[in-house]
C-alpha positions as CSV (number, residue, x, y, z in Angstrom):
1,M,3.9,0.7,-1.9
2,G,0.2,0.3,-1.8
3,F,-2.0,-0.2,-4.7
4,N,-1.7,3.6,-6.1
5,G,-1.0,3.8,-9.6
6,T,-1.7,2.8,-13.0
7,W,-2.4,-1.0,-14.7
8,N,-2.3,-2.0,-18.1
9,I,-4.6,-5.1,-17.2
10,T,-6.0,-8.2,-18.7
11,M,-8.6,-10.3,-18.5
12,K,-9.0,-14.1,-19.4
13,T,-12.7,-14.2,-20.8
14,P,-14.8,-16.6,-22.1
15,M,-15.1,-13.9,-25.3
16,G,-10.7,-14.1,-25.3
17,D,-8.6,-11.5,-23.6
18,R,-10.2,-8.2,-22.7
19,E,-8.1,-5.4,-22.1
20,A,-8.3,-2.3,-20.0
21,V,-6.1,0.6,-17.9
22,L,-6.9,0.4,-14.5
23,T,-5.9,3.5,-12.1
24,L,-6.0,3.2,-8.5
25,A,-5.7,5.1,-5.5
26,Q,-5.4,3.5,-1.9
27,D,-6.0,5.9,1.3
28,G,-5.7,3.4,4.4
29,D,-8.0,0.7,3.7
30,E,-10.2,2.7,1.5
31,L,-9.8,2.2,-2.9
32,S,-10.8,4.4,-5.6
33,G,-10.0,5.0,-9.3
34,E,-11.4,4.0,-12.7
35,A,-11.2,1.5,-15.2
36,T,-11.2,2.6,-18.9
37,A,-11.6,0.4,-21.6
38,D,-13.0,1.0,-25.5
39,G,-12.8,5.0,-24.8
40,N,-15.1,4.3,-21.7
41,A,-13.9,5.0,-18.2
42,T,-16.0,3.7,-15.5
43,P,-15.2,4.7,-11.7
44,V,-14.3,1.8,-9.0
45,K,-16.8,1.1,-6.8
46,N,-16.8,-0.7,-3.2
47,G,-13.1,-0.3,-3.0
48,K,-11.3,-1.9,-0.3
49,V,-7.9,-3.4,0.8
50,E,-7.8,-6.2,3.3
51,D,-5.1,-9.1,4.4
52,G,-2.9,-7.1,1.1
53,R,-5.4,-7.5,-1.5
54,A,-7.6,-4.9,-3.3
55,K,-11.4,-5.9,-4.3
56,F,-13.4,-3.2,-6.0
57,N,-16.3,-3.5,-8.7
58,V,-16.6,-1.8,-11.7
59,D,-20.0,-1.3,-13.1
60,L,-20.5,-1.9,-17.1
61,T,-23.2,-0.6,-19.4
62,T,-21.9,-2.3,-22.4
63,P,-21.9,-4.7,-24.3
64,M,-24.7,-5.4,-21.6
65,P,-25.0,-4.5,-18.2
66,I,-22.9,-6.6,-15.5
67,T,-20.6,-5.9,-12.8
68,L,-17.2,-7.4,-12.4
69,E,-15.9,-8.1,-9.2
70,F,-12.2,-7.6,-8.7
71,D,-9.9,-9.5,-6.3
72,V,-6.3,-8.7,-6.6
73,A,-2.7,-9.0,-5.4
74,E,0.3,-7.2,-5.8
75,D,3.2,-9.4,-7.4
76,G,6.0,-7.8,-7.4
77,S,5.5,-4.5,-9.0
78,N,2.7,-6.0,-11.1
79,L,-1.3,-6.9,-10.4
80,D,-2.8,-10.8,-9.9
81,G,-6.2,-12.3,-9.4
82,S,-9.5,-12.8,-10.3
83,V,-12.8,-11.1,-11.6
84,K,-15.8,-12.3,-11.4
85,L,-17.8,-11.5,-14.5
86,G,-21.5,-11.6,-13.1
87,M,-22.7,-14.8,-14.0
88,F,-20.6,-16.1,-16.5
89,G,-18.2,-17.1,-14.2
90,T,-14.6,-16.2,-12.7
91,S,-11.4,-15.4,-14.8
92,D,-7.7,-14.5,-14.2
93,V,-6.8,-11.2,-14.3
94,T,-3.1,-9.8,-14.4
95,G,-1.9,-6.2,-14.7
96,T,1.4,-4.4,-15.4
97,P,2.4,-0.7,-14.6
98,A,1.5,1.6,-17.2
């Protein structure tokens, strides 16, 4: 199936659950797309697929500049993995088809 599609994701952050919509397009081992939260769309950067996992970054500017580093795998038709929150540690992330 690959990582093509749109997911409603939830990140379990120290400041509570954060929700976003993630749209991904896989072409071989390349991955592109965007994440949308709070009305702001941000492109996926450095996206790649390796060993059955999607790894990519999303640069946020609000409420503060931070790079989110995602590492997710398919769990049936869902996504499951982790997101590194810059200097704030790593949190769990899950996604369901939108």
